[in-house]
N, C-alpha and C positions, 0 to 999 in steps of 0.2 A: 490530558485524558490518554489513556491507553488504548491502543487498537491492535488487533491481530491481522497480520499481513500473510497472505498466501501467494507465493509466486510460481510461476511455471516458465519454462522456456528460458531465454536470455535474461529475464528479470530475476531469476535466481542467483545470478552472479552478483546482484547487488543487495542480497540480504546480509544483515550485520552479522559479525562474529557472534557465535552463541546461537544462531538459528538451528533449529532442528527440523531435518529434512527440508521441506520447502516453506516453513512457517517461522514467523518471528512476531515479537511484541515490540511495539514502537510507542514512544510517548510523543504526542502531538499537542498543539494548542487546542483549546476547546472549540473553536470556529473553524478547524481545519478541513480542508477539502480533500478529495481523492488525488489531485494534482499536488497538493502539500505533502501527502504521504509519499508519493512517488518521489518528490524532491528530497524528503528526509531520508529516503533510501539511497539517494545519489545517483539515481537511474535517470536516464534521458526520458523526457516524457513521451517521446515517439515509440518507445518500447512498450507503453502501456495502451495498446490499441484494443484490447479486449478486456473490460473491467466489469467485474461483478461487485456489487455492494449489498451485503446481506442477501445473496443469492439472486439479485435483480441487475440487469445491465445498467450501467451508469456512466456518465460523462466524468471528465477530470474536475468539472465544476461542482459536482455533488458533494454535499456535507456529509462527513463520516460521523459515527456516534461512537460512544463509549463501547469498548468490546471488539 
């Protein structure tokens, strides 16, 4: 599935090539978690200390959905 990732601060350095501003589209497996998305970016999980998923605070174990 495809997800949109918006990164701030040091996390921006881990956005893939072709990212626009602080936003990128990533393809992840259907049962991916926020932590899996961080891993897909190649970022250390310690950098993801403030995470919002669809506008609500979330943990690295939260499942992501399409979009």
